[in-house]
PQR file with spaces between the fields and no chain letter, atoms N, CA, C, O and H, PARSE charges and radii, in Angstrom:
ATOM       1  N    UNK     1      83.886  138.045   96.374 -0.4000 1.5000
ATOM       2  CA   UNK     1      83.174  136.790   96.575 -0.0000 2.0000
ATOM       3  C    UNK     1      83.719  136.106   97.832  0.5500 1.7000
ATOM       4  O    UNK     1      84.444  136.718   98.616 -0.5500 1.4000
ATOM       5  N    UNK     2      83.371  134.867   98.007 -0.4000 1.5000
ATOM       6  CA   UNK     2      83.775  134.152   99.218 -0.0000 2.0000
ATOM       7  C    UNK     2      84.306  132.769   98.877  0.5500 1.7000
ATOM       8  O    UNK     2      84.003  132.212   97.823 -0.5500 1.4000
ATOM       9  H    UNK     2      82.782  134.370   97.370  0.4000 1.0000
ATOM      10  N    UNK     3      85.092  132.235   99.775 -0.4000 1.5000
ATOM      11  CA   UNK     3      85.577  130.860   99.604 -0.0000 2.0000
ATOM      12  C    UNK     3      84.782  129.904  100.482  0.5500 1.7000
ATOM      13  O    UNK     3      85.131  128.730  100.601 -0.5500 1.4000
ATOM      14  H    UNK     3      85.339  132.687  100.632  0.4000 1.0000
ATOM      15  N    UNK     4      83.712  130.405  101.097 -0.4000 1.5000
ATOM      16  CA   UNK     4      82.862  129.568  101.941 -0.0000 2.0000
ATOM      17  C    UNK     4      81.828  128.844  101.086  0.5500 1.7000
ATOM      18  O    UNK     4      81.456  129.302  100.005 -0.5500 1.4000
ATOM      19  H    UNK     4      83.428  131.359  101.000  0.4000 1.0000
ATOM      20  N    UNK     5      81.373  127.696  101.600 -0.4000 1.5000
ATOM      21  CA   UNK     5      80.383  126.921  100.872 -0.0000 2.0000
ATOM      22  C    UNK     5      79.497  126.143  101.821  0.5500 1.7000
ATOM      23  O    UNK     5      79.410  126.460  103.008 -0.5500 1.4000
ATOM      24  H    UNK     5      81.675  127.324  102.478  0.4000 1.0000
ATOM      25  N    UNK     6      78.843  125.128  101.299 -0.4000 1.5000
ATOM      26  CA   UNK     6      77.924  124.319  102.101 -0.0000 2.0000
ATOM      27  C    UNK     6      78.628  123.591  103.231  0.5500 1.7000
ATOM      28  O    UNK     6      78.018  123.314  104.264 -0.5500 1.4000
ATOM      29  H    UNK     6      78.913  124.870  100.335  0.4000 1.0000
ATOM      30  N    UNK     7      79.907  123.276  103.051 -0.4000 1.5000
ATOM      31  CA   UNK     7      80.655  122.550  104.082 -0.0000 2.0000
ATOM      32  C    UNK     7      81.141  123.469  105.198  0.5500 1.7000
ATOM      33  O    UNK     7      81.579  122.995  106.247 -0.5500 1.4000
ATOM      34  H    UNK     7      80.403  123.501  102.212  0.4000 1.0000
ATOM      35  N    UNK     8      81.066  124.778  104.980 -0.4000 1.5000
ATOM      36  CA   UNK     8      81.508  125.756  105.984 -0.0000 2.0000
ATOM      37  C    UNK     8      80.477  125.856  107.104  0.5500 1.7000
ATOM      38  O    UNK     8      79.279  125.682  106.882 -0.5500 1.4000
ATOM      39  H    UNK     8      80.711  125.163  104.129  0.4000 1.0000
ATOM      40  N    UNK     9      80.959  126.138  108.301 -0.4000 1.5000
ATOM      41  CA   UNK     9      80.036  126.245  109.440 -0.0000 2.0000
ATOM      42  C    UNK     9      79.285  127.569  109.396  0.5500 1.7000
ATOM      43  O    UNK     9      79.723  128.530  108.763 -0.5500 1.4000
ATOM      44  H    UNK     9      81.932  126.280  108.481  0.4000 1.0000
ATOM      45  N    UNK    10      78.155  127.599  110.075 -0.4000 1.5000
ATOM      46  CA   UNK    10      77.366  128.824  110.181 -0.0000 2.0000
ATOM      47  C    UNK    10      78.224  129.921  110.824  0.5500 1.7000
ATOM      48  O    UNK    10      78.184  131.076  110.401 -0.5500 1.4000
ATOM      49  H    UNK    10      77.799  126.818  110.589  0.4000 1.0000
ATOM      50  N    UNK    11      78.987  129.553  111.834 -0.4000 1.5000
ATOM      51  CA   UNK    11      79.842  130.522  112.528 -0.0000 2.0000
ATOM      52  C    UNK    11      80.850  131.138  111.551  0.5500 1.7000
ATOM      53  O    UNK    11      81.079  132.347  111.582 -0.5500 1.4000
ATOM      54  H    UNK    11      79.019  128.615  112.178  0.4000 1.0000
ATOM      55  N    UNK    12      81.448  130.322  110.695 -0.4000 1.5000
ATOM      56  CA   UNK    12      82.401  130.842  109.707 -0.0000 2.0000
ATOM      57  C    UNK    12      81.731  131.866  108.797  0.5500 1.7000
ATOM      58  O    UNK    12      82.306  132.911  108.494 -0.5500 1.4000
ATOM      59  H    UNK    12      81.262  129.340  110.670  0.4000 1.0000
ATOM      60  N    UNK    13      80.510  131.557  108.364 -0.4000 1.5000
ATOM      61  CA   UNK    13      79.764  132.479  107.507 -0.0000 2.0000
ATOM      62  C    UNK    13      79.573  133.820  108.192  0.5500 1.7000
ATOM      63  O    UNK    13      79.811  134.868  107.592 -0.5500 1.4000
ATOM      64  H    UNK    13      80.042  130.708  108.610  0.4000 1.0000
ATOM      65  N    UNK    14      79.144  133.789  109.451 -0.4000 1.5000
ATOM      66  CA   UNK    14      78.846  135.025  110.179 -0.0000 2.0000
ATOM      67  C    UNK    14      80.122  135.817  110.472  0.5500 1.7000
ATOM      68  O    UNK    14      80.127  137.045  110.387 -0.5500 1.4000
ATOM      69  H    UNK    14      78.952  132.937  109.938  0.4000 1.0000
ATOM      70  N    UNK    15      81.191  135.121  110.812 -0.4000 1.5000
ATOM      71  CA   UNK    15      82.453  135.810  111.093 -0.0000 2.0000
ATOM      72  C    UNK    15      82.993  136.485  109.833  0.5500 1.7000
ATOM      73  O    UNK    15      83.392  137.649  109.867 -0.5500 1.4000
ATOM      74  H    UNK    15      81.188  134.123  110.881  0.4000 1.0000
ATOM      75  N    UNK    16      83.002  135.755  108.732 -0.4000 1.5000
ATOM      76  CA   UNK    16      83.588  136.288  107.502 -0.0000 2.0000
ATOM      77  C    UNK    16      82.664  137.278  106.791  0.5500 1.7000
ATOM      78  O    UNK    16      83.128  138.214  106.140 -0.5500 1.4000
ATOM      79  H    UNK    16      82.678  134.809  108.704  0.4000 1.0000
ATOM      80  N    UNK    17      81.352  137.061  106.920 -0.4000 1.5000
ATOM      81  CA   UNK    17      80.376  137.908  106.225 -0.0000 2.0000
ATOM      82  C    UNK    17      79.197  138.220  107.143  0.5500 1.7000
ATOM      83  O    UNK    17      78.139  137.605  107.010 -0.5500 1.4000
ATOM      84  H    UNK    17      80.975  136.300  107.448  0.4000 1.0000
ATOM      85  N    UNK    18      79.358  139.157  108.065 -0.4000 1.5000
ATOM      86  CA   UNK    18      78.287  139.480  109.017 -0.0000 2.0000
ATOM      87  C    UNK    18      76.979  139.900  108.349  0.5500 1.7000
ATOM      88  O    UNK    18      75.912  139.809  108.955 -0.5500 1.4000
ATOM      89  H    UNK    18      80.217  139.657  108.173  0.4000 1.0000
ATOM      90  N    UNK    19      77.063  140.357  107.107 -0.4000 1.5000
ATOM      91  CA   UNK    19      75.864  140.786  106.394 -0.0000 2.0000
ATOM      92  C    UNK    19      74.883  139.641  106.117  0.5500 1.7000
ATOM      93  O    UNK    19      73.727  139.895  105.779 -0.5500 1.4000
ATOM      94  H    UNK    19      77.930  140.432  106.614  0.4000 1.0000
ATOM      95  N    UNK    20      75.326  138.383  106.255 -0.4000 1.5000
ATOM      96  CA   UNK    20      74.411  137.256  106.013 -0.0000 2.0000
ATOM      97  C    UNK    20      73.499  136.981  107.209  0.5500 1.7000
ATOM      98  O    UNK    20      72.558  136.194  107.102 -0.5500 1.4000
ATOM      99  H    UNK    20      76.265  138.176  106.530  0.4000 1.0000
ATOM     100  N    UNK    21      73.771  137.622  108.343 -0.4000 1.5000
ATOM     101  CA   UNK    21      72.987  137.363  109.555 -0.0000 2.0000
ATOM     102  C    UNK    21      71.492  137.587  109.326  0.5500 1.7000
ATOM     103  O    UNK    21      70.673  136.848  109.870 -0.5500 1.4000
ATOM     104  H    UNK    21      74.535  138.260  108.430  0.4000 1.0000
ATOM     105  N    UNK    22      71.122  138.598  108.525 -0.4000 1.5000
ATOM     106  CA   UNK    22      69.706  138.873  108.273 -0.0000 2.0000
ATOM     107  C    UNK    22      69.028  137.695  107.572  0.5500 1.7000
ATOM     108  O    UNK    22      67.874  137.386  107.867 -0.5500 1.4000
ATOM     109  H    UNK    22      71.788  139.199  108.083  0.4000 1.0000
ATOM     110  N    UNK    23      69.724  137.042  106.656 -0.4000 1.5000
ATOM     111  CA   UNK    23      69.160  135.875  105.957 -0.0000 2.0000
ATOM     112  C    UNK    23      69.036  134.709  106.929  0.5500 1.7000
ATOM     113  O    UNK    23      68.000  134.046  106.978 -0.5500 1.4000
ATOM     114  H    UNK    23      70.662  137.293  106.416  0.4000 1.0000
ATOM     115  N    UNK    24      70.076  134.460  107.692 -0.4000 1.5000
ATOM     116  CA   UNK    24      70.038  133.360  108.658 -0.0000 2.0000
ATOM     117  C    UNK    24      68.900  133.568  109.654  0.5500 1.7000
ATOM     118  O    UNK    24      68.171  132.628  109.971 -0.5500 1.4000
ATOM     119  H    UNK    24      70.918  134.998  107.652  0.4000 1.0000
ATOM     120  N    UNK    25      68.747  134.791  110.146 -0.4000 1.5000
ATOM     121  CA   UNK    25      67.668  135.095  111.086 -0.0000 2.0000
ATOM     122  C    UNK    25      66.304  134.867  110.454  0.5500 1.7000
ATOM     123  O    UNK    25      65.415  134.285  111.077 -0.5500 1.4000
ATOM     124  H    UNK    25      69.339  135.555  109.888  0.4000 1.0000
ATOM     125  N    UNK    26      66.137  135.323  109.221 -0.4000 1.5000
ATOM     126  CA   UNK    26      64.838  135.194  108.552 -0.0000 2.0000
ATOM     127  C    UNK    26      64.462  133.728  108.313  0.5500 1.7000
ATOM     128  O    UNK    26      63.282  133.384  108.238 -0.5500 1.4000
ATOM     129  H    UNK    26      66.859  135.796  108.715  0.4000 1.0000
ATOM     130  N    UNK    27      65.479  132.873  108.196 -0.4000 1.5000
ATOM     131  CA   UNK    27      65.226  131.437  107.986 -0.0000 2.0000
ATOM     132  C    UNK    27      65.182  130.658  109.301  0.5500 1.7000
ATOM     133  O    UNK    27      64.910  129.457  109.311 -0.5500 1.4000
ATOM     134  H    UNK    27      66.437  133.152  108.257  0.4000 1.0000
ATOM     135  N    UNK    28      65.449  131.346  110.403 -0.4000 1.5000
ATOM     136  CA   UNK    28      65.439  130.684  111.707 -0.0000 2.0000
ATOM     137  C    UNK    28      66.682  129.870  111.991  0.5500 1.7000
ATOM     138  O    UNK    28      66.665  128.974  112.834 -0.5500 1.4000
ATOM     139  H    UNK    28      65.669  132.322  110.396  0.4000 1.0000
ATOM     140  N    UNK    29      67.769  130.180  111.286 -0.4000 1.5000
ATOM     141  CA   UNK    29      69.034  129.470  111.485 -0.0000 2.0000
ATOM     142  C    UNK    29      69.829  130.188  112.567  0.5500 1.7000
ATOM     143  O    UNK    29      70.186  131.358  112.421 -0.5500 1.4000
ATOM     144  H    UNK    29      67.783  130.908  110.600  0.4000 1.0000
ATOM     145  N    UNK    30      70.101  129.477  113.649 -0.4000 1.5000
ATOM     146  CA   UNK    30      70.827  130.030  114.784 -0.0000 2.0000
ATOM     147  C    UNK    30      72.321  129.920  114.529  0.5500 1.7000
ATOM     148  O    UNK    30      72.812  128.849  114.171 -0.5500 1.4000
ATOM     149  H    UNK    30      69.812  128.527  113.767  0.4000 1.0000
ATOM     150  N    UNK    31      73.048  131.016  114.711 -0.4000 1.5000
ATOM     151  CA   UNK    31      74.488  130.989  114.443 -0.0000 2.0000
ATOM     152  C    UNK    31      75.267  130.184  115.466  0.5500 1.7000
ATOM     153  O    UNK    31      76.430  129.861  115.225 -0.5500 1.4000
ATOM     154  H    UNK    31      72.649  131.886  115.002  0.4000 1.0000
ATOM     155  N    UNK    32      74.673  129.854  116.583 -0.4000 1.5000
ATOM     156  CA   UNK    32      75.381  129.069  117.599 -0.0000 2.0000
ATOM     157  C    UNK    32      75.047  127.585  117.463  0.5500 1.7000
ATOM     158  O    UNK    32      74.651  126.932  118.429 -0.5500 1.4000
ATOM     159  H    UNK    32      73.728  130.116  116.778  0.4000 1.0000
ATOM     160  N    UNK    33      75.210  127.076  116.267 -0.4000 1.5000
ATOM     161  CA   UNK    33      74.846  125.680  115.984 -0.0000 2.0000
ATOM     162  C    UNK    33      76.031  124.736  116.169  0.5500 1.7000
ATOM     163  O    UNK    33      76.148  123.732  115.467 -0.5500 1.4000
ATOM     164  H    UNK    33      75.532  127.606  115.482  0.4000 1.0000
ATOM     165  N    UNK    34      76.894  125.057  117.099 -0.4000 1.5000
ATOM     166  CA   UNK    34      78.005  124.194  117.509 -0.0000 2.0000
ATOM     167  C    UNK    34      78.927  123.798  116.364  0.5500 1.7000
ATOM     168  O    UNK    34      79.420  122.671  116.321 -0.5500 1.4000
ATOM     169  H    UNK    34      76.799  125.873  117.670  0.4000 1.0000
ATOM     170  N    UNK    35      79.161  124.723  115.435 -0.4000 1.5000
ATOM     171  CA   UNK    35      80.107  124.472  114.357 -0.0000 2.0000
ATOM     172  C    UNK    35      79.605  123.552  113.263  0.5500 1.7000
ATOM     173  O    UNK    35      80.388  123.083  112.437 -0.5500 1.4000
ATOM     174  H    UNK    35      78.760  125.639  115.470  0.4000 1.0000
ATOM     175  N    UNK    36      78.306  123.290  113.249 -0.4000 1.5000
ATOM     176  CA   UNK    36      77.748  122.432  112.192 -0.0000 2.0000
ATOM     177  C    UNK    36      77.820  123.157  110.851  0.5500 1.7000
ATOM     178  O    UNK    36      77.778  124.386  110.792 -0.5500 1.4000
ATOM     179  H    UNK    36      77.670  123.672  113.919  0.4000 1.0000
ATOM     180  N    UNK    37      77.930  122.379  109.780 -0.4000 1.5000
ATOM     181  CA   UNK    37      78.026  122.960  108.443 -0.0000 2.0000
ATOM     182  C    UNK    37      76.683  123.534  108.007  0.5500 1.7000
ATOM     183  O    UNK    37      75.627  123.147  108.506 -0.5500 1.4000
ATOM     184  H    UNK    37      77.965  121.380  109.827  0.4000 1.0000
ATOM     185  N    UNK    38      76.754  124.453  107.078 -0.4000 1.5000
ATOM     186  CA   UNK    38      75.540  125.035  106.498 -0.0000 2.0000
ATOM     187  C    UNK    38      74.665  123.932  105.914  0.5500 1.7000
ATOM     188  O    UNK    38      73.450  123.937  106.108 -0.5500 1.4000
ATOM     189  H    UNK    38      77.612  124.768  106.672  0.4000 1.0000
ATOM     190  N    UNK    39      75.267  123.000  105.209 -0.4000 1.5000
ATOM     191  CA   UNK    39      74.529  121.889  104.607 -0.0000 2.0000
ATOM     192  C    UNK    39      73.782  121.082  105.671  0.5500 1.7000
ATOM     193  O    UNK    39      72.593  120.801  105.521 -0.5500 1.4000
ATOM     194  H    UNK    39      76.255  122.996  105.051  0.4000 1.0000
ATOM     195  N    UNK    40      74.472  120.718  106.728 -0.4000 1.5000
ATOM     196  CA   UNK    40      73.873  119.910  107.798 -0.0000 2.0000
ATOM     197  C    UNK    40      72.703  120.642  108.456  0.5500 1.7000
ATOM     198  O    UNK    40      71.626  120.074  108.635 -0.5500 1.4000
ATOM     199  H    UNK    40      75.437  120.946  106.850  0.4000 1.0000
ATOM     200  N    UNK    41      72.925  121.895  108.808 -0.4000 1.5000
ATOM     201  CA   UNK    41      71.886  122.664  109.491 -0.0000 2.0000
ATOM     202  C    UNK    41      70.662  122.819  108.596  0.5500 1.7000
ATOM     203  O    UNK    41      69.533  122.662  109.060 -0.5500 1.4000
ATOM     204  H    UNK    41      73.800  122.357  108.662  0.4000 1.0000
ATOM     205  N    UNK    42      70.873  123.121  107.332 -0.4000 1.5000
ATOM     206  CA   UNK    42      69.748  123.268  106.400 -0.0000 2.0000
ATOM     207  C    UNK    42      68.944  121.977  106.315  0.5500 1.7000
ATOM     208  O    UNK    42      67.716  121.997  106.402 -0.5500 1.4000
ATOM     209  H    UNK    42      71.790  123.248  106.956  0.4000 1.0000
ATOM     210  N    UNK    43      69.629  120.871  106.148 -0.4000 1.5000
ATOM     211  CA   UNK    43      68.923  119.581  106.033 -0.0000 2.0000
ATOM     212  C    UNK    43      68.162  119.247  107.315  0.5500 1.7000
ATOM     213  O    UNK    43      67.055  118.713  107.253 -0.5500 1.4000
ATOM     214  H    UNK    43      70.626  120.855  106.078  0.4000 1.0000
ATOM     215  N    UNK    44      68.739  119.551  108.463 -0.4000 1.5000
ATOM     216  CA   UNK    44      68.071  119.295  109.742 -0.0000 2.0000
ATOM     217  C    UNK    44      66.812  120.144  109.893  0.5500 1.7000
ATOM     218  O    UNK    44      65.856  119.742  110.555 -0.5500 1.4000
ATOM     219  H    UNK    44      69.639  119.985  108.513  0.4000 1.0000
ATOM     220  N    UNK    45      66.824  121.322  109.271 -0.4000 1.5000
ATOM     221  CA   UNK    45      65.686  122.233  109.375 -0.0000 2.0000
ATOM     222  C    UNK    45      64.698  122.084  108.226  0.5500 1.7000
ATOM     223  O    UNK    45      63.691  122.790  108.178 -0.5500 1.4000
ATOM     224  H    UNK    45      67.601  121.648  108.733  0.4000 1.0000
ATOM     225  N    UNK    46      64.978  121.173  107.301 -0.4000 1.5000
ATOM     226  CA   UNK    46      64.087  120.969  106.159 -0.0000 2.0000
ATOM     227  C    UNK    46      64.211  122.049  105.095  0.5500 1.7000
ATOM     228  O    UNK    46      63.280  122.279  104.322 -0.5500 1.4000
ATOM     229  H    UNK    46      65.797  120.600  107.340  0.4000 1.0000
ATOM     230  N    UNK    47      65.365  122.711  105.056 -0.4000 1.5000
ATOM     231  CA   UNK    47      65.621  123.751  104.061 -0.0000 2.0000
ATOM     232  C    UNK    47      66.488  123.181  102.950  0.5500 1.7000
ATOM     233  O    UNK    47      67.319  122.305  103.190 -0.5500 1.4000
ATOM     234  H    UNK    47      66.121  122.524  105.684  0.4000 1.0000
ATOM     235  N    UNK    48      66.296  123.671  101.750 -0.4000 1.5000
ATOM     236  CA   UNK    48      67.112  123.246  100.611 -0.0000 2.0000
ATOM     237  C    UNK    48      68.463  123.967  100.693  0.5500 1.7000
ATOM     238  O    UNK    48      68.519  125.186  100.528 -0.5500 1.4000
ATOM     239  H    UNK    48      65.621  124.382  101.554  0.4000 1.0000
ATOM     240  N    UNK    49      69.548  123.230  100.945 -0.4000 1.5000
ATOM     241  CA   UNK    49      70.859  123.850  101.147 -0.0000 2.0000
ATOM     242  C    UNK    49      71.313  124.768  100.012  0.5500 1.7000
ATOM     243  O    UNK    49      71.853  125.842  100.275 -0.5500 1.4000
ATOM     244  H    UNK    49      69.502  122.240  101.079  0.4000 1.0000
ATOM     245  N    UNK    50      71.106  124.370   98.768 -0.4000 1.5000
ATOM     246  CA   UNK    50      71.567  125.184   97.646 -0.0000 2.0000
ATOM     247  C    UNK    50      70.773  126.484   97.527  0.5500 1.7000
ATOM     248  O    UNK    50      71.315  127.502   97.097 -0.5500 1.4000
ATOM     249  H    UNK    50      70.667  123.498   98.554  0.4000 1.0000
ATOM     250  N    UNK    51      69.503  126.457   97.904 -0.4000 1.5000
ATOM     251  CA   UNK    51      68.683  127.660   97.911 -0.0000 2.0000
ATOM     252  C    UNK    51      69.203  128.644   98.963  0.5500 1.7000
ATOM     253  O    UNK    51      69.324  129.839   98.695 -0.5500 1.4000
ATOM     254  H    UNK    51      69.063  125.629   98.254  0.4000 1.0000
ATOM     255  N    UNK    52      69.507  128.141  100.150 -0.4000 1.5000
ATOM     256  CA   UNK    52      70.031  128.986  101.227 -0.0000 2.0000
ATOM     257  C    UNK    52      71.400  129.545  100.826  0.5500 1.7000
ATOM     258  O    UNK    52      71.672  130.729  101.025 -0.5500 1.4000
ATOM     259  H    UNK    52      69.408  127.170  100.368  0.4000 1.0000
ATOM     260  N    UNK    53      72.247  128.702  100.267 -0.4000 1.5000
ATOM     261  CA   UNK    53      73.564  129.138   99.816 -0.0000 2.0000
ATOM     262  C    UNK    53      73.438  130.282   98.808  0.5500 1.7000
ATOM     263  O    UNK    53      74.167  131.270   98.899 -0.5500 1.4000
ATOM     264  H    UNK    53      72.026  127.740  100.105  0.4000 1.0000
ATOM     265  N    UNK    54      72.534  130.156   97.866 -0.4000 1.5000
ATOM     266  CA   UNK    54      72.336  131.214   96.867 -0.0000 2.0000
ATOM     267  C    UNK    54      71.904  132.507   97.537  0.5500 1.7000
ATOM     268  O    UNK    54      72.369  133.581   97.155 -0.5500 1.4000
ATOM     269  H    UNK    54      71.941  129.354   97.792  0.4000 1.0000
ATOM     270  N    UNK    55      71.027  132.425   98.524 -0.4000 1.5000
ATOM     271  CA   UNK    55      70.597  133.631   99.234 -0.0000 2.0000
ATOM     272  C    UNK    55      71.781  134.303   99.940  0.5500 1.7000
ATOM     273  O    UNK    55      71.922  135.526   99.899 -0.5500 1.4000
ATOM     274  H    UNK    55      70.650  131.552   98.833  0.4000 1.0000
ATOM     275  N    UNK    56      72.613  133.508  100.574 -0.4000 1.5000
ATOM     276  CA   UNK    56      73.782  134.060  101.265 -0.0000 2.0000
ATOM     277  C    UNK    56      74.734  134.723  100.276  0.5500 1.7000
ATOM     278  O    UNK    56      75.213  135.831  100.514 -0.5500 1.4000
ATOM     279  H    UNK    56      72.498  132.515  100.608  0.4000 1.0000
ATOM     280  N    UNK    57      75.000  134.052   99.183 -0.4000 1.5000
ATOM     281  CA   UNK    57      75.908  134.598   98.176 -0.0000 2.0000
ATOM     282  C    UNK    57      75.344  135.864   97.550  0.5500 1.7000
ATOM     283  O    UNK    57      76.098  136.789   97.247 -0.5500 1.4000
ATOM     284  H    UNK    57      74.611  133.151   98.990  0.4000 1.0000
ATOM     285  N    UNK    58      74.029  135.924   97.350 -0.4000 1.5000
ATOM     286  CA   UNK    58      73.398  137.124   96.799 -0.0000 2.0000
ATOM     287  C    UNK    58      73.580  138.314   97.741  0.5500 1.7000
ATOM     288  O    UNK    58      73.872  139.422   97.291 -0.5500 1.4000
ATOM     289  H    UNK    58      73.416  135.173   97.596  0.4000 1.0000
ATOM     290  N    UNK    59      73.412  138.090   99.034 -0.4000 1.5000
ATOM     291  CA   UNK    59      73.588  139.176  100.014 -0.0000 2.0000
ATOM     292  C    UNK    59      75.031  139.663  100.008  0.5500 1.7000
ATOM     293  O    UNK    59      75.280  140.868  100.056 -0.5500 1.4000
ATOM     294  H    UNK    59      73.175  137.190   99.400  0.4000 1.0000
ATOM     295  N    UNK    60      75.974  138.744   99.949 -0.4000 1.5000
ATOM     296  CA   UNK    60      77.392  139.120   99.919 -0.0000 2.0000
ATOM     297  C    UNK    60      77.700  139.917   98.660  0.5500 1.7000
ATOM     298  O    UNK    60      78.397  140.930   98.714 -0.5500 1.4000
ATOM     299  H    UNK    60      75.771  137.766   99.910  0.4000 1.0000
ATOM     300  N    UNK    61      77.184  139.464   97.540 -0.4000 1.5000
ATOM     301  CA   UNK    61      77.418  140.152   96.269 -0.0000 2.0000
ATOM     302  C    UNK    61      76.798  141.553   96.299  0.5500 1.7000
ATOM     303  O    UNK    61      77.423  142.522   95.869 -0.5500 1.4000
ATOM     304  H    UNK    61      76.617  138.642   97.496  0.4000 1.0000
ATOM     305  N    UNK    62      75.580  141.653   96.802 -0.4000 1.5000
ATOM     306  CA   UNK    62      74.919  142.964   96.907 -0.0000 2.0000
ATOM     307  C    UNK    62      75.703  143.894   97.803  0.5500 1.7000
ATOM     308  O    UNK    62      75.873  145.071   97.486 -0.5500 1.4000
ATOM     309  H    UNK    62      75.072  140.865   97.151  0.4000 1.0000
ATOM     310  N    UNK    63      76.184  143.375   98.921 -0.4000 1.5000
ATOM     311  CA   UNK    63      76.943  144.187   99.863 -0.0000 2.0000
ATOM     312  C    UNK    63      78.258  144.661   99.254  0.5500 1.7000
ATOM     313  O    UNK    63      78.659  145.806   99.463 -0.5500 1.4000
ATOM     314  H    UNK    63      76.046  142.419   99.179  0.4000 1.0000
ATOM     315  N    UNK    64      78.930  143.798   98.508 -0.4000 1.5000
ATOM     316  CA   UNK    64      80.210  144.179   97.934 -0.0000 2.0000
ATOM     317  C    UNK    64      80.028  145.209   96.812  0.5500 1.7000
ATOM     318  O    UNK    64      80.893  146.062   96.614 -0.5500 1.4000
ATOM     319  H    UNK    64      78.604  142.868   98.337  0.4000 1.0000
ATOM     320  N    UNK    65      78.922  145.138   96.083 -0.4000 1.5000
ATOM     321  CA   UNK    65      78.697  146.127   95.019 -0.0000 2.0000
ATOM     322  C    UNK    65      78.346  147.489   95.610  0.5500 1.7000
ATOM     323  O    UNK    65      78.645  148.513   94.997 -0.5500 1.4000
ATOM     324  H    UNK    65      78.219  144.445   96.244  0.4000 1.0000
ATOM     325  N    UNK    66      77.729  147.525   96.769 -0.4000 1.5000
ATOM     326  CA   UNK    66      77.405  148.782   97.445 -0.0000 2.0000
ATOM     327  C    UNK    66      78.672  149.440   97.971  0.5500 1.7000
ATOM     328  O    UNK    66      78.790  150.665   97.972 -0.5500 1.4000
ATOM     329  H    UNK    66      77.486  146.693   97.267  0.4000 1.0000
ATOM     330  N    UNK    67      79.625  148.613   98.422 -0.4000 1.5000
ATOM     331  CA   UNK    67      80.859  149.133   99.021 -0.0000 2.0000
ATOM     332  C    UNK    67      81.932  149.511   97.993  0.5500 1.7000
ATOM     333  O    UNK    67      83.011  149.968   98.371 -0.5500 1.4000
ATOM     334  H    UNK    67      79.529  147.618   98.422  0.4000 1.0000
ATOM     335  N    UNK    68      81.652  149.329   96.724 -0.4000 1.5000
ATOM     336  CA   UNK    68      82.659  149.648   95.693 -0.0000 2.0000
ATOM     337  C    UNK    68      82.669  151.126   95.395  0.5500 1.7000
ATOM     338  O    UNK    68      83.447  151.582   94.557 -0.5500 1.4000
ATOM     339  H    UNK    68      80.776  148.958   96.417  0.4000 1.0000
């Protein structure tokens, strides 16, 4: 799992879990958002932060189960 959350920056997410890039791309979230938090970026884009967080966590979980 991860210790990242809504307060973590997009850059932190991508550095720690590169597999989330596909979700960020599909939602139009640019990883070069100047260190803004996932929560902030989602709200600025009109996205529900908890929905996006769940998608990211699902990708991480899927990736870790494949690598076991």
